[in-house]
C-alpha positions in Angstrom: 3.6 -35.2 2.8 1.9 -34.2 -0.5 2.2 -30.6 -1.5 -1.0 -28.6 -0.9 -2.8 -27.4 -4.0 -3.4 -23.8 -4.7 -6.8 -23.1 -6.2 -8.3 -20.1 -8.0 -11.7 -19.4 -6.5 -14.6 -17.4 -8.0 -15.7 -15.0 -5.2 -19.1 -14.5 -7.0 -20.0 -18.1 -6.4 -17.4 -19.4 -3.9 -16.6 -22.3 -6.2 -13.1 -23.3 -7.2 -12.1 -22.4 -10.8 -8.9 -24.3 -11.4 -5.8 -25.5 -9.6 -3.1 -23.0 -10.3 -0.1 -24.3 -8.5 1.0 -26.1 -5.3 2.3 -24.4 -2.1 6.0 -24.1 -2.0 8.0 -26.2 0.5 10.8 -24.8 2.6 13.3 -26.4 0.1 11.5 -24.7 -2.8 11.5 -21.3 -1.1 15.3 -21.8 -0.5 15.8 -22.5 -4.2 13.7 -19.5 -5.2 15.6 -17.1 -3.0 19.0 -18.5 -4.1 18.0 -18.2 -7.7 17.0 -14.6 -7.2 20.2 -13.9 -5.2 22.3 -15.3 -8.1 20.6 -12.9 -10.5 21.5 -9.8 -8.5 24.8 -9.0 -10.2 23.0 -8.7 -13.6 20.8 -6.0 -12.2 23.8 -3.7 -11.5 23.4 -2.5 -15.1 21.0 0.5 -14.8 20.2 0.6 -18.5 19.1 -3.0 -18.3 16.9 -2.3 -15.3 15.2 0.5 -17.1 14.7 -1.7 -20.1 13.2 -4.4 -17.9 10.7 -2.1 -16.3 9.6 -0.7 -19.7 9.4 -4.2 -21.2 7.2 -5.3 -18.3 4.9 -2.3 -18.8 4.6 -3.1 -22.5 3.9 -6.8 -22.0 1.2 -6.0 -19.3 -0.5 -3.6 -21.7 -0.3 -6.0 -24.6 -1.8 -8.7 -22.5 -4.3 -6.4 -20.9 -7.5 -8.1 -21.9 -6.2 -11.4 -20.6 -4.8 -9.9 -17.3 -8.1 -8.1 -16.6 -10.2 -11.1 -17.3 -8.0 -13.3 -15.0 -8.1 -10.7 -12.2 -11.8 -10.1 -12.4 -12.5 -13.9 -12.3 -10.6 -14.1 -9.0 -11.5 -10.7 -7.3 -14.9 -9.6 -8.7 -13.5 -6.1 -8.9 -14.9 -5.6 -12.3 -13.3 -4.9 -15.7 -13.6 -1.1 -15.4 -11.8 -0.9 -12.1 -9.2 -3.4 -13.2 -8.5 -1.8 -16.5 -7.8 1.4 -14.6 -5.6 -0.5 -12.2 -3.7 -2.1 -15.0 -3.0 1.3 -16.6 -1.8 2.6 -13.2 0.5 -0.4 -12.9 2.1 -0.1 -16.3 2.5 3.7 -15.8 4.2 3.0 -12.4 6.7 0.6 -14.0 7.5 3.2 -16.7 7.8 5.9 -14.0 10.4 3.8 -12.1 12.3 3.3 -15.4 12.6 7.1 -15.5 13.8 7.1 -11.9 16.5 4.6 -12.8 17.7 6.7 -15.8 17.7 10.0 -13.9 19.9 8.6 -11.2 19.0 11.0 -8.4 18.0 8.1 -6.2 21.6 7.1 -5.9 22.1 10.3 -3.9 25.7 10.8 -4.9 27.6 13.2 -2.6 31.2 14.1 -2.9 33.3 16.0 -0.4 36.8 16.9 -1.8 39.7 16.8 0.7 40.4 19.8 2.8 43.4 19.6 5.1 42.7 23.0 6.6 39.3 21.9 7.9 38.8 21.2 11.6 39.1 18.2 11.8 40.9 17.7 8.5 38.5 16.3 5.9 39.6 13.4 3.6 38.2 12.7 0.2 34.7 11.3 0.8 32.3 9.9 -1.9 28.9 8.6 -0.9 26.2 6.8 -2.8 23.5 4.2 -2.3 23.6 0.5 -3.2 20.9 -2.2 -3.4 20.3 -4.3 -0.3 19.8 -7.6 -2.1 16.9 -9.9 -2.5 13.5 -8.3 -1.6 10.6 -10.4 -0.4 7.3 -8.9 -1.6 3.9 -10.0 -0.2 1.1 -9.4 -2.6 -2.1 -7.5 -1.5 -5.6 -8.9 -1.7 -7.4 -5.7 -2.8 -5.0 -4.7 -5.6 -4.2 -7.8 -7.7 -2.0 -5.7 -10.0 -0.9 -2.3 -8.5 0.1 -3.7 -5.1 0.9 -7.3 -6.1 3.2 -9.2 -8.4 3.8 -6.3 -10.9 3.1 -3.6 -8.3 4.9 -0.8 -6.6 7.0 -2.9 -4.3 8.3 -5.1 -7.1 8.8 -2.1 -9.5 10.7 0.0 -6.9 12.9 -3.0 -5.8 13.9 -3.8 -9.4 14.5 -0.1 -10.0 16.9 -0.1 -6.9 18.7 -3.1 -8.4 17.2 -5.7 -6.1 15.8 -9.1 -7.4 12.4 -10.0 -6.0 10.7 -13.1 -4.7 7.0 -12.5 -4.5 4.7 -14.4 -2.2 1.4 -14.6 -4.2 -1.8 -13.7 -2.4 -4.2 -16.7 -2.2 -7.1 -14.6 -3.4 -5.7 -14.3 -6.9 -3.1 -17.0 -7.6 -3.9 -17.3 -11.3 -3.4 -13.6 -11.9 -0.2 -13.8 -9.9 1.1 -16.6 -12.1 0.2 -14.7 -15.3 1.8 -11.4 -14.2 5.0 -13.2 -12.9 5.3 -14.9 -16.3 5.1 -11.5 -18.0 7.7 -10.0 -15.8 10.1 -12.9 -16.4 9.6 -12.6 -20.1 10.4 -8.9 -19.8 13.6 -9.7 -18.0 14.6 -12.0 -20.8 13.8 -9.3 -23.4 16.1 -6.9 -21.4 18.9 -9.4 -21.5 18.5 -10.2 -17.8 18.1 -13.6 -16.0 14.4 -14.4 -15.6 15.0 -15.1 -11.9 15.2 -11.4 -11.1 11.5 -12.1 -10.4 10.4 -15.4 -8.7 7.0 -16.4 -7.5 6.0 -18.7 -4.6 2.7 -19.7 -3.1 1.6 -20.7 0.4 1.3 -19.3 4.0 4.2 -21.3 5.2 6.3 -20.2 2.2 5.7 -16.6 3.3 7.0 -17.3 6.7 10.0 -19.1 5.3 10.7 -16.3 3.0 11.0 -13.5 5.6 13.3 -15.8 7.6 15.6 -16.7 4.8 19.2 -15.5 5.4 19.6 -14.2 1.8 16.5 -12.1 1.9 17.6 -8.5 2.7 14.3 -6.7 3.0 10.5 -7.2 2.7 7.5 -5.2 1.5 4.0 -6.1 2.7 0.5 -4.8 2.2 -2.3 -6.5 4.2 -3.8 -7.0 7.6 -2.5 -5.7 11.0 -2.4 -9.3 12.3 -0.6 -10.9 9.4 1.8 -8.0 8.8 2.7 -7.7 12.5 3.6 -11.4 12.6 5.9 -11.1 9.6 7.4 -7.9 11.0 8.2 -9.6 14.3 9.8 -12.5 12.4 11.9 -10.0 10.4 13.3 -8.3 13.4 13.7 -11.6 15.4 16.2 -13.0 12.8 19.8 -13.4 13.8 20.4 -10.6 11.3 17.2 -8.4 11.4 16.0 -6.9 8.1 13.9 -3.9 7.2 10.2 -4.8 6.9 8.1 -2.1 5.2 4.6 -3.1 6.0 1.3 -1.4 5.3 -1.0 -2.9 8.0 -4.3 -1.0 8.0 -5.8 2.5 8.5 -8.9 4.2 9.7 -8.4 7.3 7.6 -10.3 9.8 9.7 -12.3 12.7 8.2 -13.1 15.9 10.0 -16.1 18.0 8.8 -16.1 21.4 10.4 -19.3 23.1 11.5 -18.8 25.8 8.9 -18.2 23.3 6.1 -21.4 21.3 7.1 -23.4 24.6 7.1 -22.0 25.5 3.7 -22.1 22.3 1.7 -23.5 19.4 3.8 -25.1 17.6 0.8 -22.0 17.8 -1.3 -19.8 16.4 1.4 -22.2 13.6 2.2 -22.4 12.5 -1.4 -18.7 12.6 -1.8 -18.1 10.5 1.3 -20.6 7.9 0.1 -18.7 7.5 -3.2 -15.4 7.2 -1.3 -16.4 4.6 1.3 -18.3 2.4 -1.2 -15.6 2.5 -3.9 -14.5 -1.0 -4.6 -16.9 -2.4 -2.0 -15.0 -0.4 0.7 -11.9 -2.5 0.1 -9.4 0.4 -0.4 -6.7 0.8 2.2 -7.6 4.6 2.2 -11.3 4.1 2.7 -12.6 6.8 5.2 -13.7 4.7 8.2 -14.4 7.4 10.8 -16.0 10.8 10.2 -16.2 13.5 12.9 -19.2 15.6 12.0 -20.8 18.4 14.1 -24.1 18.2 15.9 -26.8 20.6 14.7 -28.6 21.3 11.5 -25.6 21.2 9.2 -24.4 17.9 10.6 -27.9 16.5 10.3 -28.1 17.4 6.7 -24.7 15.8 6.1 -25.7 12.5 7.7 -29.0 12.5 5.8 -27.2 13.1 2.5 -24.6 10.4 3.3 -27.2 7.9 4.2 -29.3 8.6 1.1 -26.3 8.2 -1.2 -25.1 5.0 0.4 -28.6 3.5 0.3 -28.5 3.7 -3.5 -25.4 1.5 -3.7 -26.1 -2.1 -4.9 -24.9 -5.1 -2.9 -21.4 -5.9 -3.7 -19.2 -9.0 -3.9 -16.1 -8.8 -1.6 -12.7 -10.3 -2.5 -13.4 -13.6 -0.9 -15.6 -15.4 1.6 -13.3 -14.9 4.5 -13.3 -11.1 4.1 -17.1 -11.1 3.6 -17.6 -13.1 6.8 -15.2 -10.8 8.7 -17.1 -7.7 7.5 -20.5 -9.1 8.4 -19.3 -10.1 11.9 -17.4 -6.8 12.3 -20.3 -4.5 11.5 -22.7 -6.6 13.7 -20.3 -6.3 16.6 -20.0 -2.5 16.2 -23.7 -2.0 15.7 -24.4 -3.9 19.0 -22.3 -1.4 21.1 -24.3 0.8 23.4 -25.2 4.1 21.9 -24.4 3.1 18.3 -27.2 4.0 15.9 -27.6 2.5 12.4 -28.9 5.2 10.0 -28.3 2.5 7.3 -27.6 -1.0 8.5 -24.5 -2.7 6.9 -24.2 -6.4 6.6 -24.9 -9.4 4.4 -26.6 -8.5 1.2 -27.1 -12.0 -0.1 -25.3 -15.4 -0.2 -22.2 -13.9 -1.6 -22.6 -10.1 -1.3 -22.6 -7.4 1.3 -24.7 -4.2 1.7 -23.0 -0.9 2.5 -24.0 1.0 5.6 -23.5 3.9 8.0 -23.1 3.8 11.8 -23.5 6.8 14.1 -22.4 7.5 17.6 -21.8 10.4 20.0 -18.2 11.4 19.9 -18.0 11.2 23.7 -18.7 7.5 23.6 -15.4 6.8 21.8 -13.5 7.4 25.1 -15.0 4.3 26.6 -13.0 1.1 26.5 -15.9 -0.9 25.0 -16.1 1.5 22.1 -12.5 1.5 21.0 -13.5 -1.1 18.4 -15.0 1.9 16.5 -11.4 3.3 16.2 -10.2 0.2 14.4 -10.4 -0.4 10.6 -13.4 -2.4 9.4 -12.5 -3.7 5.9 -15.6 -3.2 3.7 -18.3 -0.6 2.8 -19.0 1.0 6.2 -18.1 4.2 8.0 -18.7 5.5 11.5 -20.0 9.0 11.9 -19.1 10.4 15.4 -21.0 13.6 16.3 -19.2 16.3 18.2 -20.5 19.4 19.9 -17.4 21.4 20.7 -13.9 21.9 19.3 -12.5 20.4 22.6 -14.6 17.3 22.1 -13.4 17.0 18.5 -9.7 17.3 19.4 -10.1 14.9 22.3 -11.2 12.2 19.9 -8.3 13.0 17.5 -6.0 12.3 20.5 -7.4 8.7 20.7 -6.6 7.8 17.1 -3.7 5.5 16.0 -1.5 6.3 13.0 -3.1 6.4 9.6 -2.3 6.5 5.9 -4.6 9.6 5.4 -6.4 12.2 7.3 -9.0 14.5 5.6 -10.3 17.9 6.6 -13.4 19.5 5.1 -13.5 23.2 5.5 -15.7 26.2 4.5 -14.3 28.9 2.3 -13.7 31.1 5.3 -13.1 28.8 8.3 -11.6 29.8 11.6 -11.0 26.1 12.5 -8.7 25.5 9.5 -5.2 26.1 10.9 -5.5 24.4 14.3 -7.3 21.4 12.9 -4.8 20.9 10.1 -2.0 21.1 12.7 -3.9 18.5 14.8 -4.3 16.1 11.8 -0.7 16.3 10.6 0.8 14.0 13.3 -1.8 11.3 12.6 -1.2 10.5 8.9 1.3 10.4 6.0 -1.1 12.3 3.6 -3.3 15.1 4.8 -6.1 16.2 2.4 -8.2 19.3 2.4 -11.7 19.3 0.8 -11.1 16.0 -1.0 -11.3 12.2 -0.6 -8.5 9.8 0.2 -9.4 7.0 -2.1 -7.1 7.2 -5.1 -3.3 7.5 -4.7 -1.6 9.3 -7.5 1.7 7.9 -8.6 3.9 11.1 -8.5 7.3 12.2 -7.1 5.7 14.0 -4.2 3.4 11.3 -3.2 3.6 9.6 0.2 1.7 6.4 0.9 2.5 5.5 4.5 2.0 6.8 8.0 2.6 6.3 11.7 2.2 2.8 13.1 0.0 0.8 12.6 -0.6 2.3 9.2 2.9 1.3 8.3 5.9 -0.2 10.1 8.4 2.4 8.7 8.3 6.0 7.7 8.8 5.2 4.0 6.3 5.4 1.2 5.2 2.5 -1.0 4.0 4.8 -3.8 5.9 7.4 -5.7 9.5 7.9 -6.8 11.0 7.8 -3.3 9.6 4.3 -2.7 12.9 3.1 -4.2 14.8 4.3 -1.1 13.4 1.4 0.9 15.7 -1.0 -0.9 19.0 0.9 -0.7 21.7 1.6 1.8 24.4 4.3 1.8 28.1 3.6 1.4 31.0 6.1 1.6 34.4 5.5 0.0 37.2 7.4 1.8 40.5 8.3 0.1 39.9 5.7 -2.6 41.9 5.9 -5.8 39.8 7.0 -8.7 40.3 3.8 -10.8 38.9 1.8 -7.9 35.7 3.9 -7.5 32.4 3.0 -9.1 31.9 5.1 -12.3 29.1 7.0 -10.6 31.6 8.5 -8.1 34.6 9.2 -10.3 36.0 12.7 -11.2 34.5 14.3 -14.2 31.1 12.6 -13.6 31.4 10.3 -16.6 27.8 9.1 -16.3 26.3 12.6 -16.1 24.5 11.9 -12.8 23.0 14.5 -10.5 25.6 14.9 -7.8 26.0 17.1 -4.7 
């Protein structure tokens, strides 16, 4: 059977641009994984890993114009957005180089022997080692920061794990370009190019997660696709960790006092957040709990007015556009759902942003649970509540999320109990802000209870490296046999407990 071609498609026209590659066969996936596995020993050199990450950042920046042009042609995200994403991606690579050099991620812990302890304690020396080959599944909505050169790849390489990336079909040419830059960076750092390998194709992605030499996987995408891969990962003869980001509603609560104090400001801010990138951010606020009454009415009017000024936008591809149009139509058709601004098709290749509104009490009905599921694209649902009890009852219906946001007044009696109610729902809780935009910082957490993610880990920030490591303790081991990181005298100058 002939290999299936992989085409780059222009989402603005729906027309193929060029054939980029062919889908990988099972044999080609096997060769890719084995090549990456053979390169893992070279990554043991932490200095070389840091050099690789910095060289990758430098090459991405030097090729920035070409990278942005390629990504825009395949995603229609625009050069301004993509230039910012490129800067974030290269900064993220450099940040992980710093993580590697600092060495804290190795979590070195040494307990000296104590024969008087009960029970007696031997010499124990613990650190963390890389798992092995990591499978990375590129995201549709971030062709750089969550794809080939993105956070999963950067953190895996920082941990000392070679990477096999399954390219997203929405931006295959961008994926090829970025993979070539990362492989060049490896060569510049004196490492085998196969520390990063790229494959294409749906079947290749399934083969990848099942391969016996793949030790872990990172995924950003849909609930359906991510859950299928997660199930495959845990059904293997030897199950592996699967760190998947699968979708998020990202609820927002506006208190009665906040609506009375600054309804127009909150409405305008929400409009900017939900329409950013055509509503294609994983942190887009998809459900807003707003009070009934005059303040809530002003908030909804301001939100509707601001969203109505948004121009029709091109989504990442035809499949996502069609899913958005069908999804908002299905939601708008539910009993009791109003359309202050009707979302849907904006043209042959575009969508129009919109706002749906419903009584909060309606969300308890089985037919309205659809409103509590993510709708990828520029739409949000405003659920109007009358009492605190009605509000907290809706919060009790919500699944896990990446983010939860609380808008408060300067003096707000609802603050503490609502913050406590939102904390179990999300990995990041915001007060008087908007969730779109995820800073790359040591304290960042980008994850949340299922189905937001399949593990409690983060995919953004310094601690993302922990996903690709496992602890090992050496007991009563002669010093000359220990890794240098664990020897007496701390010859490498690492942070140690």
